[in-house]
Backbone as CSV, one residue per row, in Angstrom:
resi,resn,N_x,N_y,N_z,CA_x,CA_y,CA_z,C_x,C_y,C_z
1,MET,64.691,-21.264,-132.461,65.489,-21.543,-131.285,66.911,-21.851,-131.731
2,SER,67.872,-21.309,-131.000,69.268,-21.606,-131.286,69.971,-21.990,-129.993
3,THR,71.020,-22.777,-130.137,71.795,-23.165,-128.970,73.256,-22.820,-129.207
4,THR,73.917,-22.455,-128.145,75.336,-22.155,-128.210,76.031,-22.812,-127.019
5,LEU,77.328,-22.937,-127.148,78.130,-23.509,-126.078,78.740,-22.379,-125.262
6,ASN,78.563,-22.429,-123.969,79.117,-21.421,-123.082,80.599,-21.747,-122.864
7,THR,81.433,-21.295,-123.790,82.859,-21.603,-123.747,83.557,-20.914,-122.577
8,THR,83.022,-19.796,-122.128,83.608,-19.097,-120.978,83.455,-19.943,-119.722
9,LYS,82.272,-20.474,-119.517,82.026,-21.319,-118.352,82.862,-22.595,-118.421
10,LEU,82.967,-23.180,-119.605,83.775,-24.382,-119.795,85.236,-24.091,-119.461
11,ALA,85.761,-23.004,-119.975,87.154,-22.623,-119.711,87.372,-22.360,-118.226
12,ASP,86.438,-21.667,-117.596,86.560,-21.357,-116.171,86.561,-22.628,-115.317
13,MET,85.676,-23.558,-115.644,85.610,-24.803,-114.877,86.862,-25.646,-115.092
14,LEU,87.375,-25.649,-116.313,88.607,-26.375,-116.606,89.758,-25.793,-115.791
15,ARG,89.918,-24.481,-115.833,90.986,-23.817,-115.068,90.845,-24.092,-113.573
16,SER,89.612,-24.021,-113.086,89.363,-24.225,-111.665,89.732,-25.642,-111.230
17,LYS,89.319,-26.636,-112.008,89.591,-28.020,-111.614,91.069,-28.356,-111.739
18,ARG,91.744,-27.833,-112.749,93.154,-28.188,-112.903,94.025,-27.481,-111.879
19,GLY,93.539,-26.354,-111.335,94.264,-25.670,-110.277,95.686,-25.337,-110.670
20,ASN,96.633,-25.799,-109.886,98.050,-25.525,-110.137,98.717,-26.545,-111.046
21,LYS,97.967,-27.554,-111.463,98.536,-28.573,-112.349,98.793,-27.960,-113.718
22,GLY,99.839,-28.407,-114.361,100.122,-27.967,-115.721,99.192,-28.644,-116.715
23,LEU,99.106,-28.062,-117.899,98.231,-28.627,-118.935,98.643,-30.039,-119.320
24,ARG,99.946,-30.305,-119.380,100.415,-31.655,-119.735,99.987,-32.683,-118.687
25,ALA,100.076,-32.307,-117.415,99.670,-33.217,-116.345,98.178,-33.524,-116.428
26,VAL,97.387,-32.505,-116.704,95.933,-32.704,-116.828,95.619,-33.534,-118.068
27,ALA,96.310,-33.274,-119.161,96.110,-34.060,-120.384,96.432,-35.533,-120.117
28,ASP,97.497,-35.797,-119.383,97.844,-37.178,-119.032,96.777,-37.798,-118.135
29,GLU,96.252,-37.009,-117.207,95.201,-37.483,-116.298,93.930,-37.841,-117.067
30,ILE,93.545,-36.984,-117.998,92.333,-37.222,-118.781,92.565,-38.364,-119.766
31,GLY,93.711,-38.327,-120.438,94.088,-39.415,-121.321,93.700,-39.296,-122.776
32,LYS,92.674,-38.571,-123.109,92.211,-38.517,-124.503,92.280,-37.124,-125.105
33,ILE,92.819,-36.176,-124.346,92.881,-34.794,-124.814,94.312,-34.305,-124.648
34,SER,94.832,-33.654,-125.678,96.211,-33.160,-125.619,96.291,-31.835,-124.860
35,ALA,97.488,-31.520,-124.398,97.717,-30.247,-123.714,97.397,-29.052,-124.617
36,PRO,97.801,-29.065,-125.913,97.436,-27.937,-126.778,95.915,-27.769,-126.935
37,THR,95.200,-28.885,-126.959,93.740,-28.806,-127.055,93.166,-28.177,-125.790
38,LEU,93.669,-28.580,-124.637,93.215,-27.972,-123.376,93.506,-26.479,-123.360
39,SER,94.658,-26.105,-123.871,95.020,-24.687,-123.936,94.034,-23.911,-124.799
40,ARG,93.674,-24.473,-125.943,92.711,-23.802,-126.837,91.348,-23.656,-126.164
41,ILE,90.932,-24.696,-125.437,89.645,-24.635,-124.744,89.681,-23.569,-123.661
42,GLU,90.800,-23.476,-122.942,90.933,-22.433,-121.917,90.938,-21.030,-122.527
43,GLN,91.275,-20.941,-123.799,91.254,-19.651,-124.501,89.884,-19.355,-125.100
44,GLY,88.908,-20.248,-124.866,87.548,-20.007,-125.324,87.189,-20.618,-126.658
45,LYS,88.053,-21.458,-127.200,87.747,-22.120,-128.473,86.746,-23.243,-128.235
46,VAL,85.937,-23.526,-129.241,84.924,-24.571,-129.151,85.571,-25.927,-129.451
47,PRO,85.456,-26.892,-128.518,86.032,-28.217,-128.765,85.134,-29.041,-129.686
48,ASP,85.713,-30.097,-130.266,84.872,-31.015,-131.043,83.997,-31.796,-130.055
49,VAL,83.001,-32.475,-130.567,82.001,-33.128,-129.725,82.636,-34.185,-128.816
50,GLU,83.487,-35.025,-129.365,84.112,-36.084,-128.561,84.940,-35.491,-127.419
51,THR,85.724,-34.476,-127.720,86.537,-33.805,-126.700,85.647,-33.175,-125.636
52,PHE,84.571,-32.551,-126.069,83.636,-31.919,-125.145,83.055,-32.943,-124.171
53,ILE,82.656,-34.090,-124.668,82.070,-35.124,-123.819,83.100,-35.679,-122.835
54,VAL,84.316,-35.938,-123.325,85.382,-36.430,-122.448,85.665,-35.407,-121.351
55,LEU,85.719,-34.153,-121.718,86.003,-33.094,-120.753,84.878,-32.977,-119.718
56,CYS,83.633,-33.064,-120.154,82.497,-33.018,-119.216,82.568,-34.184,-118.235
57,ASN,82.941,-35.364,-118.735,83.095,-36.519,-117.849,84.189,-36.271,-116.820
58,TRP,85.310,-35.690,-117.256,86.405,-35.394,-116.336,85.980,-34.343,-115.311
59,LEU,85.222,-33.353,-115.756,84.720,-32.314,-114.855,83.589,-32.823,-113.964
60,GLN,83.036,-33.979,-114.311,81.921,-34.594,-113.590,80.676,-33.709,-113.609
61,VAL,80.371,-33.178,-114.792,79.168,-32.371,-114.977,78.459,-32.843,-116.247
62,PRO,77.136,-32.712,-116.301,76.431,-33.067,-117.531,76.749,-32.063,-118.641
63,THR,76.663,-32.522,-119.870,76.974,-31.655,-121.004,76.074,-30.429,-121.067
64,ASP,74.829,-30.563,-120.616,73.912,-29.412,-120.704,74.288,-28.277,-119.757
65,THR,75.281,-28.496,-118.904,75.790,-27.432,-118.036,76.278,-26.247,-118.860
66,PHE,76.759,-26.527,-120.073,77.392,-25.506,-120.905,76.542,-25.087,-122.102
67,ILE,75.341,-25.618,-122.207,74.484,-25.327,-123.350,73.571,-24.153,-123.022
68,ILE,73.584,-23.160,-123.893,72.710,-22.008,-123.758,71.683,-22.089,-124.884
69,THR,70.426,-22.150,-124.509,69.352,-22.211,-125.493,68.680,-20.857,-125.563
70,ASN,68.666,-20.282,-126.742,68.004,-18.996,-126.953,66.709,-19.259,-127.698
71,ASN,65.619,-19.084,-127.011,64.315,-19.341,-127.590,63.448,-18.114,-127.372
72,ALA,63.050,-17.478,-128.445,62.247,-16.261,-128.343,60.893,-16.536,-127.692
73,ASN,60.444,-17.796,-127.720,59.152,-18.133,-127.144,59.243,-18.476,-125.660
74,THR,60.436,-18.559,-125.114,60.619,-18.887,-123.708,60.684,-17.606,-122.898
75,SER,59.929,-17.566,-121.813,59.887,-16.362,-120.982,61.223,-16.172,-120.260
76,TYR,61.461,-14.950,-119.825,62.670,-14.660,-119.054,62.691,-15.486,-117.775
77,LYS,61.530,-15.634,-117.156,61.435,-16.426,-115.927,61.878,-17.860,-116.191
78,ASP,61.353,-18.476,-117.244,61.710,-19.859,-117.562,63.188,-19.994,-117.920
79,GLN,63.731,-19.006,-118.623,65.154,-19.039,-118.958,65.998,-18.937,-117.695
80,ALA,65.612,-18.029,-116.788,66.354,-17.860,-115.536,66.314,-19.145,-114.715
81,LEU,65.150,-19.762,-114.625,65.019,-21.000,-113.862,65.825,-22.129,-114.490
82,ALA,65.835,-22.207,-115.811,66.606,-23.252,-116.494,68.098,-23.096,-116.220
83,HIS,68.596,-21.872,-116.291,70.017,-21.624,-116.016,70.339,-21.921,-114.554
84,LEU,69.451,-21.553,-113.668,69.654,-21.792,-112.249,69.729,-23.289,-111.963
85,ARG,68.819,-24.034,-112.537,68.795,-25.487,-112.300,70.006,-26.197,-112.911
86,ALA,70.598,-25.607,-113.937,71.772,-26.200,-114.587,73.071,-25.884,-113.854
87,ASP,73.031,-24.951,-112.925,74.240,-24.533,-112.208,74.638,-25.609,-111.207
88,ARG,75.801,-26.208,-111.416,76.269,-27.293,-110.542,77.104,-26.781,-109.371
89,GLU,77.289,-25.481,-109.285,78.067,-24.915,-108.182,77.203,-24.653,-106.959
90,LEU,75.901,-24.544,-107.154,74.989,-24.267,-106.047,74.433,-25.566,-105.474
91,SER,74.151,-25.548,-104.194,73.558,-26.729,-103.563,72.089,-26.838,-103.989
92,PRO,71.535,-28.042,-103.935,70.110,-28.196,-104.267,69.209,-27.336,-103.378
93,GLU,69.588,-27.172,-102.123,68.791,-26.344,-101.215,68.793,-24.886,-101.673
94,THR,69.956,-24.391,-102.078,70.058,-23.006,-102.548,69.270,-22.825,-103.836
95,ILE,69.387,-23.781,-104.751,68.643,-23.711,-106.009,67.144,-23.692,-105.719
96,ASN,66.696,-24.531,-104.802,65.278,-24.579,-104.448,64.812,-23.249,-103.874
97,MET,65.610,-22.674,-102.973,65.245,-21.397,-102.361,65.190,-20.284,-103.416
98,LEU,66.181,-20.212,-104.285,66.192,-19.181,-105.327,65.049,-19.381,-106.323
99,THR,64.744,-20.624,-106.634,63.617,-20.922,-107.528,62.315,-20.397,-106.925
100,ARG,62.121,-20.644,-105.638,60.899,-20.150,-104.975,60.846,-18.629,-104.987
101,MET,61.999,-17.975,-104.785,62.031,-16.511,-104.810,61.661,-15.975,-106.187
102,ILE,62.203,-16.595,-107.240,61.890,-16.154,-108.606,60.421,-16.381,-108.906
103,GLU,59.919,-17.550,-108.532,58.489,-17.845,-108.746,57.626,-16.814,-108.013
104,PHE,57.979,-16.482,-106.793,57.234,-15.492,-106.021,57.288,-14.112,-106.695
105,ALA,58.468,-13.730,-107.135,58.623,-12.408,-107.770,57.736,-12.298,-109.009
106,TYR,57.687,-13.336,-109.807,56.865,-13.297,-111.013,55.381,-13.421,-110.709
107,SER,55.028,-14.110,-109.637,53.600,-14.265,-109.319,53.022,-13.001,-108.714
108,SER,53.873,-12.122,-108.181,53.360,-10.902,-107.538,53.440,-9.684,-108.438
109,LYS,53.765,-9.863,-109.707,53.898,-8.703,-110.596,52.566,-8.171,-111.027
């Protein structure tokens, strides 16, 4: 089993939350991360652990939102459900409905 950081999703969420604010303004708001570091993260670079945790706190999402686990022993269904449940953009009702649809699709194969 291996795990990787979804730097694309992290960069996208950072860009989305900062909106029209400049990197310096966001760095000042966060307080522990410099503007150049934010720029590197937006370019897809992997942050150090402390920076990653601070950024997740600022984004108000759990760290596992960005963790991709590749396990050859995990079924596609289980991987899909895990990613779906980790998605913080969907409402719990939508996640529940999609989970039931996936479960149904796999049970009728």
